[in-house]
KENUVEX-751608 format. One record per residue: x, z, y of N, C-alpha, C in turn. Coordinates in pm, whole numbers, plus 50000, padded with zeros to 5 digits. Example, Ala and Ser with C-alpha at 12.3 -4.5 7.8 and 13.67 -1.06 7.14 Angstrom:
513195078049431512305078049550513205078049670/512855070849775513675071449894512905078750003/
***
This chain:
853920942648905853010953848926851680948948981/851760939349072850510933449126849710926749018/850450920348924849740913948812849060924148725/849720935348706849120946048626847890951448692/847950953148823846780958148895845630948348885/845930935348894844870925248881844260925448743/845120927148641844620927748504843720939748487/844150951148543843310963148537842000961048606/842060954248717840820951748791839880943048711/840460933148641839620924348559838940932348450/839720941348385839130949448279838090958848332/838350963948450837390973348508836090966648542/836180953648577834940946348612834110942548491/834610945148371833860941348251832600949248233/832450960048299831220967948284831150978648386/829970982848422829770992948524830341006348480/830201009648353830711022448303832221022848305/832841011548267834311010848267834831012048408/834181005848502834621006348642834521020348697/833461026948666833301040748714834371049848656/834621047748526835641055848460837021053648521/837351041048543838661037748600838801043548739/837741042848818837801047948955838061062848954/837391069848862837591084348854839031087748817/839611080148719840991082748676841981080248787/841801069148854842781065548960842741075549072/841541079449112841411088749222841971102349184/841681106349057842211119349014843731119349012/844371108848956845831108048946846471106949083/845861098049161846441095949294846371108449377/845291115349365845111127649444846101138349402/846261139049269847181149349221848631146449259/848971133549263850351129749298850581130349448/849621124949520849841123849665849691137149736/849131146449674849031159549737850401166049758/851411162149674852741168449683853751159749753/853291147649792854251138549859854111140250008/855171142650075855091144150222854871130850287/854431131150409854161118850484855441111450514/855351098650510856501089950535856871090650683/858191093550709858661094750846859251081550889/858621075150984859141062251031860031063751152/860321076151183861251078451295860601074951426/861401068751502860911065351636860401051251645/860111045751527859641031751528858231031051584/858141023451689856841021851757856251008551714/855181009551635854590997151582853400992751662/853130999951772851950996551852852280987851969/853510986251988853880978352105854020964052069/853860955752169853980941352147855410937052132/856290946352158857690942852154858280944652016/857370948651918857860950951781858270937851721/859380938051662859930926051600860190929351455/859750919851365859880922151222861320924751181/862110918851236863520920851198863930935051224/863430940351334863770954151363863160963351258/861940959751220861300967951117862110967450990/862520956150951863280954550828864580962250835/865180961250949866450968550965866190983450955/865080987351010864771001651011864491006650870/863740998150795863441002250657864721003050576/865530993450586866790993450512867621005650546/867491009350670868291020850712867791033550651/866501033450617865921045850564865681045250415/866151034950347865911033950203866551045250126/867501049350174868231059650104867651073450127/866651072950205866061085850238865391091750115/865381104050093864861110749972863351109649961/862771110650078861301110050072860821096450025/861511085950066861121072550021861331071249873/862351076549825862621076049681861521083249602/861171094649660860151102349590858821094849586/858511087749695857261079949700857251068749598/858391062549582858491051749484858301056949343/858801068749319858611074649186857131077349158/856531082649264855091085649248854291072949222/854631062549291853911049849272854141044249133/855331046049082855651041248947854841048848843/854661062148871853871070248777852411065648776/851921062548899850521057948908850331044748837/851341036048847851261023048779851241024648629/852001034248583852031036948439850671041848391/850021050148474848691055348439847681044048430/847831034748524846901023348524847101014848399/848341013448357848611005548236848001012148112/848091025648107847471032647995845951030847994/845401031348114843941029448126843541015448079/844371005648113844090991848069844080990947918/845010997547856845030997247710843801003947649/843431015347712842251022347662840991013747676/840841006547788839670997947809839660986047714/840800980647684840880969647587840400974247450/840830986547413840380992047284838860994147284/838330998747400836871000947411836090987947398/836650977347457836000964247448835960959047305/837030960747233837060956247093836060964247008/835950977547045834960985546972833540980446997/833290976847122831960971447154831680958547078/832630949847065832460937246990832120940046844/832790949846785832510953046645831100958846628/830670966946729829310972646723828270961546729/828470951546813827520940346824827390932846693/828500930446628828440923246499827740931646393/827940944946399827250953646304825730953446327/825340953146457823900952646488823280939846433/823960928446448823460915846393823320916546241/824320922846180824270924146034823070932645991/822840943746065821700952346033820380945046053/820320936946159819090929346183818800919646070/819800912646024819620903445911819170910845785/819770922645764819380930545647817920935145659/817510938645784816110943145804815120931845775/815420919845821814550908345794814450905745645/815570906345580815590903945436814770914645361/814920927145403814170937945338812660936545364/812300932445486810880930545519810270919545433/810980908545415810510897545332810330901945187/811310909545136811190914444999810000924044984/809760931945091808630941145087807300933545082/807170923245164805930915345163805730908545029/806760903044976806660896544844806220906644737/806810918544743806430928644645804980933044662/804540934044792803140937944814802180927144764/802550914344787801690903544738801620903644586/802730905044526802760905544380801990917744329/802160928844401801460940944361799940939044371/799470932244483798030929844499797480921244387/798180910344356797710901544248797740908644113/798790915644090798890922743963797850933843955/797600940444071796590951044071795210945344041/794880933744106793590927244078793500922943933/794570917143886794600912743747794370924543653/795060935543680794920947243594793500952843602/792970953443729791600958743745790590950043672/790740936843679789800927943614789960928143462/791160930343418791410929943274791040943043205/790990953643282790650966543222789140967043200/788710967443077787290967443042787000979342952/786300989243004785941000642917784850996642818/785001000442698784050996342593782691003042608/782581013142689781321020442705780611016742835/780941005242891780401002143023778920997843018/778400993242908777010988542899776111000142862/775281004342962774351015442943772961010042909/771971018542882770601013642855770061005142969/769220995342934768750985543031767910992043140/767181002143105766241007943201766941015843311/768201018843294768931026343396769481016943502/769581022343624770081014243734771551010343713/772281018943642773691016243618773891003343538/772900999843454773060988043371773180975443457/772380974443560772440962743646773790961843716/774300973143762775610973143827776700969543727/776610975243608777610972143506777530957543462/776310952143461776150938143422776800928943524/776660932243651777350924543755778870925243733/779350937143704780790938843683781250931143559/780460931943453780820924643331780820909543357/779830904943429779760890643460780980886243540/781400894943633782590891843711783830891243622/783950900543527785110900643437785100888443345/783920884543300783830872743214784280860243290/783800858843411784190847243492785680847443523/786220859543549787650860443580788480857243457/788010861843343788730858843219788730843843191/787600837343219787550822743201788530815843294/788580820843416789490814743514790940816343471/791280828443421792660830643377792990822943251/791990820743167792250813243044792640798843074/792080793543181792480779943220793920779643269/794370790943322795770791843367796720795943254/796130797743135796910801643017797610815043037/796900824443099797440837943116797380845242982/798520850342939798590856442806797780869242797/797620876142909796900888942906795420887042870/794890874842888793470872442856793170874742709/794100871042626793860872642483793710887242443/794260896242524794180910442490792780916042513/792050910242608790720915742641789570906942593/789890894942541788830885542507787860891342404/788390898442310787540903742204786540913942257/787030923342338786120933542390785120927742488/785540917642565784610911042658783510903942579/783880897442471782870890442389781890900342328/782400911642282781510921642222780560927642325/781090930042444780230935242551779190924942594/779570912242596778630901642633777500900742531/777850901342403776820900742298775890912742310/776480924242337775670936342351774720935242470/775230930242583774390928742703773300918342681/773650907042619772670896542593771560901642503/771920909342404770930914742311769960924042384/770500932642468769640941942541768740934642640/769290924742709768500917142807767380909542736/767710903142626766710895542551765560904542506/765910915842454764880925142407764010929942523/764640932842635763910938042751762940927642808/763420915242828762570904942889761450900942795/761760899142667760700895542572759630906342563/760040918842575759070929742572758120928642692/758680925342809757840923542927756900911642911/757410900742855756570888742835755440891642737/755760898742628754730902042529753660911342588/754050919042689753050928042750751980920142825/752290907542861751280899142927750080896542835/750330896742705749300892542610748250903242583/748490915242630747520925842604746240923142682/745090925342621743820922942691743710931342818/743070925442919742800932143046744080936043119/745160928943091746430932143156746570924543287/746960931443390747280924843517748720920043507/748890907343472750230902243444751100901643569/750530903343686751340903043808752270915043816/751860926243754752710938243758754000936043680/753940931743552755220929043483756000917443545/755310908143608756020897543678756860903343792/756270912343867757010918643976758190926743923/758000932643805759100940043743760240930543706/759880919143651760910909443613761680904343735/761000903143847761680898243967762780907944012/762590920843983763630930544018764890928443934/764700922343816765830920143725766090905243706/765940897743815766160883243804767600879943765/768540889343791769940886743754770100886343602/769180892543528769270892043382769240877643334/768250870143384768150856143340769330848043391/769810851243509770990844243562772200846743473/772330858943423773430862243333773300854543202/772070853943150771860846443026772140831643046/771690826243158771880812043183773360808543194/774160817843244775580815143261776380817643133/775870826743047776700830842934776080828042797/774750826342790774110823942661772870815342683/773060802442701771960793342733770910792642623/771300794742502770320794242392769280805242408/769740817242437768820828442458767990826142585/768640820742689767910817842813766780807942786/767050797542707766010787842673764900794142590/765290803142500764290809942418763340818142506/763890825342601763070833542690762180824742777/762750814042827761970804942911760820798742832/761100794042712760050788042628758980798242592/759400810442565758440820942531757540824042651/758140824342768757340827042888756350815642914/756830803242901755960791742923754790791842825/755060794342701754010794342599753000805542626/753500817442658752610828842682751730826542804/752340822842916751570821243040750620809343033/751020798942963750130787342948748840791442877/748980799242771747800803842698746970813642780/747640822342855746920832142936746100825243044/746710816043117745990809043224744840800643167/745110793743059744070785343000742880793842955/743180805042888742110813742840741330819842957/742060824043059741390830443173740480820743246/741000809043279740210799643357739100793143274/739310791643146738240786343061737070796143058/737390808943041736340819043040735670820243176/736470819943281735920821543416735020809743453/735470797643422734660785843453733340785943378/733400790043250732170790643172731180800843227/731680812143271730800822343326730230818243461/731010810843539730510806243669729320796943652/729360788343552728270778843532726950785843500/727040798243451725820805543418725080810543542/725760810543658725110815043781724840803243875/724870791043820724550779243900723030777543907/722570771244015721140768344025720680760443903/719530764243851719010757143734718440743543774/717790743043889717210730443935718260722944016/718680711843963719670703544032719110689444045/719680682044137719210668344159719530659644039/718610650244010718860640543904718730626543960/718730616543872718760602743917717500598543992/716400606043978715180602744050715110609344188/716060618344216716050625344345716870617544446/716320606044484716970597444581716180597144710/716820592844815716230593344948714980584544960/714970573444892713860564144905712770565844802/712880576144719711870578444615710700585944676/709460581144648708290587744703708080601244636/707450610244709707260623844660706400624444535/705430615644524704440616744416704880610144287/705960602544290706340594644173706660603444053/707570612944074707990621243962706860630243914/706110635544010705010644443975703970637343889/703640624943926702660617243850703140614643708/704420611143696704980608043564704920620343475/705360631743528705390643843448703990648843414/703070647543511701700651843482701050642843378/701380629943384700840620643284701350624343145/702580628843140703160632743011702710646542967/702020653743055701500666743017702450678043046/703420676043135704380686443169704190690643315/704650702643341704670707043480705950702143545/705820697043658707020692143728707670703643801/708980702443819709660712043904709330708844050/709660717244145709260715044284709570700844329/708650695044404708810681144448709980679944542/710440667644556711610664944639711360668744783/710110667844825709780670744964710020685344996/709830694144901710000708444924711390713344888/712150705244826713510709244787714500703844890/714620711145000715420706345112716920706545085/717350714344985718790715444962719410702544914/718620693144868719190680544817719730672044932/718960671545042719370663145155719690671345280/719530684545273719800693145387720950702345354/721900703445446723050712045420722700726745439/721840729945536721420743845556722600753345565/722530764045485723600773845481724730770045386/724550758945320725590754845224726900751445293/726790746945419728010743345492728900755145524/728360767345512729170779245541730330780745445/730260773845330731360774845233732660769345290/732570761245395733770755545457734330764245568/733630774745606734130783645712735370790945661/736340793845750737570800745704737300813945633/736300821345681736030834445620735580833045475/734740822945447734250821345311735180812645227/735850803245291736740794445216737840802245146/738410812045217739480820245159738990834345130/737680835845110737110848745078737300852344932/736890864144893737030868344752736260858844659/736810857044540736150848244444734910855144388/734000847044334732770852544276733080860044146/732350870844126732450878344000731190874843919/731310866643815730120861543744729210872443691/729760882643626728880892743566728150900743673/728790902543792728100909443901726960900743954/727190887643962726140878544009724990878043909/725300878243780724250878043679723430890943682/724120901843708723410914543713722440914743831/722850908443942721980907944058721050896044059/721070888243951720220876343938720430866744054/721690865344095722040856044204722370842444146/722040832044224722340818344185723020811244301/723910801844267724710795244370724740780344345/724890772344451725070757944433726450754944377/726620742844329727860739444258729080740744348/728950736844477730130737144563730660751444582/729770761344580730220775244592731000779444468/730510775244351731240778144227732580771044225/732590758644270733840751044274734840757444370/734360762344485735230769044581735880781344518/735070789444449735600801544387736610798144278/736290788344197737180784444087738500779044140/738440770344239739660764144289740470773744376/739810783144441740590792944518741350802144423/740720805744311741440813644210742630805644156/742410792644133743500784044087744610783344192/744230781344318745220780344425746050793044436/745380804444436746070817244453747040819844338/746570817744215747430820144099748560809944090/748270797544127749290787144118750400789444220/750030793444341751050796144442751960807644399/751340818144347752140829644303753020825844184/752480818144092753250814343973754410805144011/754160795844102755230786544142756370794144210/756040803644294757070811644361757840820144260/757140825544161757810833444058758780824843978/758330813143936759180804243857760420800243936/760220796844063761350792544146762350803844163/761850816044175762720827444201763390832444073/762600834843969763160841043848763990831143767/763460819243747764170809443664765120800643745/765200803043877766170796243963766080781043951/764870775943973764650761543969764090757144104/764250744544134763750739144261763480724144242/762710718644336762430704344332761640700244210/762050689144151761340683844033761420693243913/762520700543902762650710043791761590720943800/761350725843921760320736043941758940730343911/758690717943955757390711743929757170709443780/758210705143710758080702943565757800716143493/758490726743532758260739643469756840744643498/756390742743622755030746843658753990738943577/754190725943565753230717743490753220721243342/754350725543288754370729543147753540742143124/753360750143229752540762343218751090759543253/750860752643366749510750643417748900737243377/749650728743312749160715343281747890715443197/747850723943097746670724643010745440729443087/745650739143174744530744343255744030733843353/744950726843418744550716543514743820705143445/744250701543326743550691143250742130695443216/741970708243182740640713443152739750712643276/740290716143392739530715443517739070701143544/739980691643527739630677643553738570672643454/738680676943331737690672943231736320678543264/736280691443299735000697643335734390691043457/735230687843557734720681443678734170667643647/734880660243562734430646843525733080647543452/732930657543366731660659243294730530662343390/730790671143486729750674443584729380662443669/730370655043716730100643843807729370632443737/729540631243606728890620243535727370621243542/726850633243566725400635043572724990641843703/725810640243806725540646543935724950636344033/723870640444100723250631844202723050639544333/723750650844344723700658844467724870654744555/724620645244644725700639644726726290649944821/725470659244872726000669344963726940678844889/726590682444765727470691044685728810684244661/728780671344628730030663944604730850663044731/730160660344844730890658944971731490672345015/730780683144994731330696345025732530699544936/732450695744810733590697644720734800689844767/734570677744817735670669644870736360676944984/735580682445076736180688945191736760702645156/736250709045053736890721145004738290717844953/738400707244876739710703144823740640699044936/740130691945035740970687845148741530700045220/740720710345237741190722445305742160730445218/741900730945088742830737844999744180730544994/744120717444999745380709845002746160712845128/745470714345240746140717945366746750731945357/746060741145289746570754745274747860754845192/747870747645080749080747244997750230740445072/749910730345153750960723945232751520733645335/750650741745396751100751645493751970762245427/751640765745304752460775445230753710769245169/753840756245185755000748845130755060750144978/753890748544914753790748944768753340735044720/754250726844670753860713244628753330712544486/753130723844420752810723844277751490717044247/750510718244338749170713044309748870699744378/749850693744439749600681344514748980670444427/749540668344310749020657844221747630661444170/747400674344148746080678444101745030675844208/745340679444333744370676744441744040661844448/745050653544436744800639044441743920634544324/744170640244207743360636544090741900640744109/741680652544167740310657244192739610648144292/740310644644399739710635944501739410622144444/740240617444352739990604444290738740604644202/738330616444159737060617644086735880619344180/736070626944288734960630244377734550618644468/735540611844528735200601244624734360590144561/734760584544448733930573844390732510578444357/732370591044311731030595744278730180597344404/730780602544510730030603844635729590590144687/730490580544682730140567144729729050560944642/729120563544510728090558144421726720564044452/726660577244470725380583644502724850578544635/725740576944733725300572144864724780557844854/725450549644776724980535844757723650535644683/723450544844590722160545644521721040549344619/721330558444712720330562044812720050550344906/721100542944942720910531145027720020520944957/720310518944830719520509344753718080514044737/717890527144721716530532344704715700530044830/716320531544946715590528945071715330514045088/716290505945050716130491545061714980486644973/714810492744859713780488344765712430495344785/712320503644886711080511044907709950501544950/708790503244888707610495344923706690504045008/706510501045138705680509545225704250511445173/703740501745102702360502645056702180512644942/703300517144883703220526844773703510541044818/703650542944948704050556044999702870564445046/701670560645007700510568845040699870565045171/699100574545227698320572245349699270570745468/698940561345555699740559345675699540570845772/700610574745837700550585745933701590583046041/701180585246166702130582746276703160593746291/703020604646221704010615346229705310611046158/706410618346182707690614646117707550613945966/708110603645907708020601545764709040610245691/708700614745571709600623545498710890616445459/710870603345444712100596145410713050596145530/712510594145649713380594645768713890608745791/713070618745758713560632545771714680635245672/714540630345552715630631745455716910625445508/716740613345560717920606445615718530614545729/717680619345822718200626745937718960639145893/718390646745801719060658845753720360655445681/720280645345597721460641345520722560635845611/722200626845700723190620545787723840630845879/723030639945935723610650146023724560659145946/724210662345822725090670745740726410663745713/726350651045671727580643745639728430641645764/727790638045875728540635545999729230648246047/728500659446044729100672046092730260676346003/730140674545872731230678345781732400668745795/732090655945813733140645745816733960646145944/733490653346046734220653746173735580660446159/735710670046067736980677146053738040668745982/737630661245880738540652345808737900638345802/737990630945912737290617845918737740608545807/736750601145754737040591345649736300578445684/737040567645693736450555045737735430549745636/735690551745509734740547145407733400554245423/733440567145456732200574645479731450569045598/732160566145707731510560345825730850546945790/731520539145709730970526045671729670527645591/729690536745493728490538945411727350544745494/727660554045586726620559545672726040548745763/726890539345806726390528145886725410519545807/725750516845681724840509145596723530516545574/723630529645553722430537745533721560537645658/722170538445775721400538345900720660525045918/721320514145886720670500945898719450500245806/719600505045683718470504645591717330513645637/717660525145695716620534145745715900527845863/716620521445952715990514646065715060503546016/715520496145916714660485545860713420491645793/713620502945725712490509545662711460514145765/711930519845875711010524545979710230512746037/710920501646057710230489846109709200484646009/709540484945880708590480545777707380489745773/707610502545784706490512045785705630510345909/706260508046023705490506246147704620493746140/705140483646070704370471146060703070472945983/702950483945909701730486445833700560491045923/700890495646043699840500246135699200488146203/697890488346221697220476546279697470474846429/697540485646505697710484446651699160486446691/699530479846800700900481146850701160495146901/700140501446956700330514847008700640524646894/699940523546785700240532046670701620529146613/701980516546614703320513046568704380519746654/704200519246785705170525446875705180540546861/704010546446842703970561046821704750564746696/704550557346589705280559946465706790558546486/707200547746553708630545446577709220556546663/708520560146771709050570346862709140583846792/708090587346716708130600146645709300600746547/709540590046477710630589946379712000589646446/712130581146550713410580746621713710594246686/712710600146746712910613046814713280623946713/712600624146599712920634046497714350632346447/714720620146414716080617646362717130620946467/716860617446592717810620346698717960635346718/716840642546715716900657146733717690663946622/717490659846499718210665846387719700662646395/720010650146429721420646146438722150653746548/721480655546662722150662046775722380676846751/721690682846654721940696846622723310698846557/723780688846485725030690446411726110680546453/725710668046478726710657846509727070658146658/728180652246690728620651346829727720641646905/727580644247036726690635947117727160621447127/728460619347110728990605747122729160598946986/728570604746881728700598346750727910585246746/728300576846655727680563546644726190564746611/725830573946524724430575546485723580580246603/724080590046679723310595346793723110584546898/724150577346931724030566847033723070555846989/723080552346861722200541746812720730545546825/720380557746784718980561946792718540565046935/719460568847020719110570647161718670557447224/719390546947194719030533847248717680529047192/717480531047061716200527047002715040535047061/715240548147076714180556647130713840552747274/714850550147353714630546347493713850533347503/714230523647422713550510647426712090511847383/711840519047272710470520347224709630529147318/710230538947380709500547447474709050539447596/709930531147646709570522947762708440513247727/708530507747608707470498647566706150506147548/706210518447496704990526147477704350529847612/705170533147710704630536347843703850524547899/704430512647883703710500647929702410498947850/702450502747722701290500947637700160510647675/700480523147707699420532847739698910531147882/699700525247969699230522548106698330510248111/698470501748014697760488948018696230490348015/695610498947930694140499347926693510503148060/694050512948129693440517548254693980510448377/695220506448372695850500948492696450487148467/696050480748360696620467848324696400457248428/695200456948491694930446848593695860447948710/696030460248761696920462348875698360458848838/698790463148718700170460448675700410445448665/699430438148609699590423648597699650417148734/698800421848827698810416348962700140418849032/700670431049018701950434349083703070425649027/703140424348894704200416248834704070401648877/702830396448880702610382648920702990380649066/702590390249152702880389049295704380389949322/705060399049253706520400349273707250387749231/706770381349125707390368749082707190357849187/705970357149243705710347049346706460350149475/706630363149504707370366949625708820362449615/709390363549499710770359049481710900343949502/709840336849468709860322249485709320317949623/708770327649702708210324249832706870317249823/706130319749717704850312849695703680322749691/703790333549767702750343849764701400338749819/701440328049893700190322649950699220317949842/699740315749722698850311349615697800321849579/698060334449614697120345149582696220348849701/696280340749805695500343849925694000343849894/693570335649800692150334449768691670344649666/692550354649627692180364649526691680377449591/690970376249702690510388149773689570396449686/688700389949615687750397249530688480405049421/689480398749365690270405349260691010417449316/691560415849434692300426849496691360438249530/690200434749583689220445149619688810453049495/688610446149388688220452849263689320462049213/690580457449224691710465649178691860478149263/691740476749394691920488149483690840498649457/689580494249456688480503549439688420509249296/688760500749201688780505749063689840516549043/691010514749099692080524949087691670537849156/691130536449275690770548349353689710556649282/688830550149212687720557449150688020562749010/688960556948941689170560748799690570566148768/691470566048862692860569448825693010583748774/692270593248832692400607148787691930608748643/690760602948613690260603948477691180596748379/691720585648423692620577948336693910585648309/694460591848412695700599548393695450611548300/694330618248315694000629548230693850625148085/693130614148064692950609147928694280604747869/695090598647953696420594047906697260605947861/697260616747940698060628447905697590634647774/696300635847757695780641647634696090632947513/695980620147532696250610847422697710611547379/698590612347478700020613147447700340626047374/699810637247420700120649947358699560650847216/698480643947190697950643647053698770634546962/699420624647020700100614446939701480618746893/702130627746967703540630846937703680645246892/704360646746782704550660046722705510668546803/706420662346872707400669446954706840670747096/706400682747134705800684647266706780680847378/708030683947356709020680547457709120665547477/709090658547367709120643947375707840638647440/706680644547402705420640347464705420642647613/705910654147656706000657047800706880646847871/708010643647808708900633747868708220620247881/707420616547781706730603647786705660603747897/704920614847910703910615748016704570614648153/705670621648171706370620848299706850606648326/707370600348221707810586548238706650577248272/705490579648209704330571148235703820572948377/703750585548423703280588048559704260582648663/705540584148633706540578448725706410563348732/706210557148617706050542648615704770538448689/703700546448674702450543548744702640543848895/703350554148943703610555049087704440543249135/705400539049055706210527449094705350514749102/704450513149006703560501449011702640502149134/702110514149161701210515249277701990513349407/703250517849408704100515149524704310500149541/704520493249430704650478649436703360472149482/702220477949441700910472849486700780474049638/701190485649691701210487449837702100477049904/703240474949847704210465749906703660451549909/702980447549801702410434049797701330432449903/700450442549914699350441550009699800442650155/701060447250174701580447750312702170434450357/702180424650268702700411550304701720404450399/702210394950481701360388150580700120381750519/700230377150396699100370350335697910379550313/698170393050304697090402250272696830412650382/697490411650492697350421850596695950422150655/695300411150649693970410350712692850415350621/693200419350499692190424050405691660437650447/690330438950453689720451550494689890462350388/690040458250264690140467950155691440475950159/692400471650236693680478850245693490493150295/692430494850373692180508350425691730518050315/691330512750202690880521250092692000525049995/693210520250021694350523849936694660538649948/694990544649839695370558849837696780560249893/696940570249979698260572950034699240576049920/700370569649925701340570949815701810585449799/702070592249908702510606249901701410614949842/700150612349885699030619849831698890617449681/699140605049639699070601849496700130609549417/701350610549472702430617749404702090632549390/701500638149494701110652249487700050654449380/699060645449377698000646849279698510644749136/699440635449120700000632648986700750644648931/701440651849018702200663548973701280674148914/700030674348957699080684048902698790681248755/699000668948714698740665248574699990666448486/701040671848544702280673448466702070684348361/702240681448235702030691448129703070702548138/702660714148103703560725748104703850730047961/704860723447901705250726947763706730729947762/
***
């Protein structure tokens, strides 16, 4: 029975629910049974005393075994044990049921996983089959008129189906053969419509007075048309491309040929020729033409545009460089005329603008890049560019306007920078070809001018005059123009040629000065020319330029020499005495002049009596000699300053011990008083 109870207890411990159930059953049964069992009577057995002996208890129990109540209790206990055994059986059955439920749950889980996998596989297959079916289904009416927006959408869809069909054909999908025929028919239909549409747009370019940029912009909206042709019908794509190239090549050539010809009609009629060189005398051409019985055009001396940049340099300003192009018929109507560089600017800016737009269109519509884009561009613009180079070569072969050529060079340099900034390489080779024509011609003209100055004979240049010579003025205007323009894009070859030209001009000025009989006139001529050239150069060139620094040094040297020259007639004796005395003072031999009292007395009294008249005459003479009043004023100030320094030196010499005893020292003019009086003779110009 104890074993049964232990077994029941084990089963009851298998789960909280089973234990609770068992407890309820046992308590219910026990309660129902024990409620009718009377209490066990142990008689007079005292179990609380220490005198209790087990043997007595045993004897007592044995004595009462036969008692009815004990029997009844045993029966009740047996019934309870039987109930517990039934409960044990019921719990064992419940446990087996639980085991079967667990195995069923595992089976259901495996079935769920298997069903989920089959579902995913079916969905994947369904997706692929659905895509396949969607791509293979091609309605025969899908291609609408080209002008409708639906056509572009349908063309994209058709292109997608064609590509998908090609992909499936490589996989040998049998369903492709079912749709291949209708796809081919739709492709032919689409290609035919696209070809007709694009060719119609291209042919519209050929109409007179047509702004071809409008149909170009229209074509850009349908750039997918050409992409479709290129992918599916290369023959038609090549036909369209060739037709476009042929049409646009003729249009550009015709337009620029007409435009260039009309521009030449508004060019100045009088242009420089081979006789319009820097060293050519003004009267040479006039004499020749008059001898032949013709009227000469304006002499070189009055035609300043040949060697003077004037307003011509404005063509390089950003506002005019990228300004609107010239309209020839409007200029003709207004009887306007322009120099060549202005016409060249207008022509090349039109070329730049059209070329940039055309290159971008070709790259976008025909989907080309790199060398392919350049080749396609050259096939369109090549004929026009060749015409430009030919026309430029023809003009340069008879051009002697060096400033026009140099301005054209810098126009091209700036246009090349603009195309580089726009990232358009289409005209790079053309710019280089133009510069290869312009640079040699500019250098040739400059060398011709250098040679003309080198070969100039001063005796053939007419009457001598101390004023600035017209050849030096030409040089000054020309050099300042070239230097100012060259500052933005320096070129070493230009600097070298300008250096050679400057050397020849300096030699020419010296040769011309040598024609004057007196040294003073020679110095006046040199100073006037150096001052004029320096003034013109400083208006345009930088103050630290090589040309400006060179003439500043020459002007300073000749001015100092001239001051000594004009002081010599009135104050030469005193100046010579001061220089001689200072030299002896340095050697400590001033005593050698101790016996020159008479000479010193004459110098002191002569200066005191004549210096005012001499200074006045000197000032008037200087102002008459120099065309630049500012320069004349500077020379007078320099002369008076030098005079005060010499007189100060005269005072210093006479204060030496060797001359302190001279009575004439009291007749010396106070140096401060002399400075005050000299300031009164300062010219106010």
